[in-house]
N, C-alpha and C positions, 0 to 999 in steps of 0.2 A: 220250320224253314227247311227247305231242301238242303242236303249235304253240300252241294256245290256252292250254295249261297253262303253258308257258314265259312267254307274254306276261303271264298273270295273276301269276306269280311275280315277274316284273320290276316290274310295277306295284305289287305289295304291298311289295317290297323298297324301291322308290323312295319309296313313301309313308312307310315306316318311317324312311328316311334323312331325309326332309324333316321328319317329326314330331320326330325326334331333334334335328335342327338347330334347329328352332323352340324345342324345350324347352331345349336348351343355350343358345341365344341369350337366352331368357327368364331362365334361371338366371344367366347372365353379367350381364345388366342388373340383375337383382335384387341380386346380390352387389355390383355397382358402386354401386347406389343405397344399400345398407346401409353400404358402405365410406365413402361421402361424407356419410352422415346424421349428425345431431347425436349426440354421445355422451351417456352417462348422468350425467356429473358436473354438479353445480349450483354449484360453487365452484372456486376455484383449488386444484389438488392438486399437491403436491410429491412427486416420485418419484426414487429413485436407481437407475440402471441400472448394475449392476456391470460391471467389465471382463471380457471373455471369455465372456459368455453368448450363447447362440444365439437365433434368431428366436422359436422357440416359448416359450422361457423369458422373453424380453422380453414377449411377449404375455400370459403368465400373470401377470407382475408388474404389468402395466398393468391387467389385469382385476381382480386382487386389490385394487388400489388404486382401483377404480371409475372409471378413466380411459376404458376401453373396455368395451363390453357383451359382444361376441362375439369371442373370441380368433381364431376361425377366419377371420373377415372380415379381421382385421388381418394375419394371416399371408398369406392369399391376395392381399390388396391390395399388400402389400410385395413379394411375389414378382412380381406382375404389373408392377410399376414397376421391377423389377430393383434394388430398394433393400435387399433382405434382407441383403446383405453390407456395407452402407454405414452401418448404424445405429450411432451412437456412444454410448459409455458416458458417465456423468456424472449430475449432479443437474439435474433439469428441473422447471419449474413449468408445468403444463398448464392453460390457461384453462378456464372452465366451458363445457360443451357441445361441447368440442373433438371433431371427428370422427376416426375412425381414420386417414383419409387425411392430415389435418392433423398427427396425432401422428407418422406416418411422416416427414412433411416436417420436423418439428421435430427428430426424432432424426437424420435424415439430414444436416441442416445443422449439428448439434451446438450448437443454441442453448441452452446450459446456463445455469443460474442464475448471475448475477454477484454476487459478494461483494466487500466492500471492507475493507481494513486501512489505518488511518491511523497514520502515523509522525510524532509531533510533532517540531518543530525543537528542536535542542539536546540530543538524547539521544546517549549514547556508542554506539559500535558494539556493545559488549557488551549494552547495554540494548536496542538495536534487535533484536539476535539473540534476546534473551529474549522480546521481544514476539512474534516470529515463531514461536518454539518453543512458546509457550503457545496459539497459534492452532490449534484442533482441525481447522479446514478445510484446513490445509496439510499436506503430507507431506514425508518425507525429513529427513536430518540435515544440519547445517551443520558441515563439517569444519574450516573455517578462519575465524578472526575477520577481517572486512574491515578494512583500514587505517582508522584514525580520520580522520574528515572526508571519506571517499570516498563516502558514501551521501547521496542527496538525500531529505530528509524531505518526505513528500507522502502523499496518499491513493492507494492502488494497488488496482486491481480484480484479481480472480482467480476461478477456478472451483474448486469443491470437488475436492480431490485434487492441485491444483497443487503444485509443489515449492517449499519455502522458499528453496532456493538460487536458483531462477529469479526470485523477488522481489528478492533481493539483487542479482542481475545487472542487473535493470531499474533499481534504485536507483543503482547505480554508473554505468550508462550515462547516466542522467538527470543525475547530478552533473557528469559530463564535459561533457555538452552545454550545461547551464546555465552552467557556469564559462567555457566557450569564448565563449558569447554575451556574458556580462557583461564578460569580460576585453577583448573587442574594443571595448567602449564606455567603458572606464575613463578616469578622469582620471589621467594618468601621474604617478607619484610614485616616486622612487628608493627610498623606504622599503619599497615593495611591489614587489619585483623580479621576482616570479614568481607564477603562479596559486596555487602552494602557499602562498606568503606570505599571499595574500589569504584562503585558506581558514583558515589558522592564526589570523589576527586576527579573521576573521568568527566563528570558533568561540568566541572569547572574548566578542565583542560579543553573540552569541546567548545566552550564559549570564548576561551582565550585565543584560539587559533583555528583556522580552517586549513592550515597547511600540513600535509602529511609528514613533511620532513622536520616539523617542529614539535609534534605532539609528545614524543617520548622525552624530548629535551625539556619542555615545559613541565611535564610530569616530574622529572628529576629535580628541577628547581623547587617545586612545591614540597617534595619529599625531603629535600635537604633543609628547607626552612622548618618543616615540622620536626625534624630530627634535632635541630638546634633550639627549638622552643620559640622560633620567630613566628610572628603572625603571617598568614598567607598574603594579606593585602591584595586580594584579587578584586578588580573593579566589577566583574560580572556578578560576584556574590552581593555586592552593594546594590547593584541595579535590581537584582532579584528581591532584595529586602524592600526596596522602594515600590516595586510593581507587583510583588507577590506572584510573579509569573504570568500575569494576565496579559501583558503586552511587552513590546520592546520599549526601552526607556526613550530612545530617539534623540538623545542629546548626551553631551559630556557630563560626567558627574560633577556636582557642586560640593563645596565644603559642607553645606548642610546635609547632603546625602551621606558624606563620609562619617558624619556624626550620628546617623540614625541608630536608635537603640534597638537592634535586632541581632539575634544569634547568628543570622546569615551575614552580618557585617564583619568580614574578616579583617577589617582595619581596626576594629575595636576588640574582637575576641580571638583568642588563640585556638589552634586546632581546626579540625574540619567543621564545617557548618552542620547543623542537625539533620540535614537531608540533601538530596540532589537539587541542583538549580536548573536542570534541563534533562532531556533524555539523550544520553550519549550513545554514539554508534560503536560498533565493534572496534574500530581503530583506536578510539580514545580509551576504551577500557583496556585494550591490549597495551597501550602506551603506559598506563598506570601500573599494570602488572608486570611489565617488562621495560622499565625506564632506562634511558641512556645513563651511562656511568659518567658523571660530571660533578665538579665541586661548585658549580655556578649557583648563585643565590638570587639573582635579579634578572629581569628582562623588561624591556619597554618597546613600544611600537617603533618601527623604523620609517614609517610613512609610505612604505611601498608594499604593504600587505603582509609584512613579516615582522620579526622582532630582533632587537640587538640584546645580547646576553652579557652578563658581567659577573665576576666573582667577588668584587668588592663594592662597598657603598660609594666610594669615591668615583670609580669608573661608571657605576650606574648613574650617579648624579650628572655626570657629563653627558651620558646618553639621554637622560631625561630632559636636559636643557635643550638638546638638539631636537627632540621630539616635540617639545612645547612650541619651539619656534616654527617647526613645520606645521603643527596643528593650528597655531594662531594665524599663520600666513594663508592657510586654506579656508579660514572662516570668512563669511560675507562681511563687508564693511559695517553693515547695520548691527552685527553682533559684537563688533570690536569697541563700540562706543561705551 
């Protein structure tokens, strides 16, 4: 081939390479621009990314839910950032106008939707397990019932699909931690010889009152009774003896209940029961370890959500008569017959 022809071929080839590079660069920047551009959504959109799905499937799910407009840009962008193998499954809430690049960042970081489950103070371990079992956002089975009093009632956060057992483990660790902190600050009392003793009495206090201003006072009454060798005579311990913590009794105690032969029946047996009757919260444990200073020995419901306290049996009996009248007056006529 003549020299001129070779030079022309080289020039043409070089021009084509340069043109291709310019076009490729333009396409690249165009793709990058679309990757960073606002998405089609105009409101918060919740999407669940299942476990084990690939990048293209994720892109389709996002497109079908109007989070992204062009799946191809999402796939290309994720690959360019080497994020295609790092996207995490779970439930996500994508904000309005979120870009494909922002979606990749959210999935890569695993910023899933946070849910909450609240465990009230005073539930038994069986009741807490029932709450977790009924929560559709949690998964897995609970093979073993946690020991009574070992769980810290609180509000716990979780992501969709978290294991129920993991919530229980967090509750147990929380109770151990709180108990250690409160035990180190306790007013020393030989009647509460161990952290377990504190949990046992706190579980009774928790069931006796839901009022913050009464917990330390009721704890003091029980400690005073223990100190004098009196029976605690706590109704909730009898209810626990009857139900074994499987449910709420749902009625007033009967004479038959008060005679039940159980170590949890504090009308029959002196001292603390053999174990907790519920899972007490921090405030109830603190009340037992730092009780009010009082000589009172009795309390009875006042009919208004609180209690009336007394230092003598005579005064207590007067208060008890008033309570029974209020209780009887509140009962349906069918139950009075």
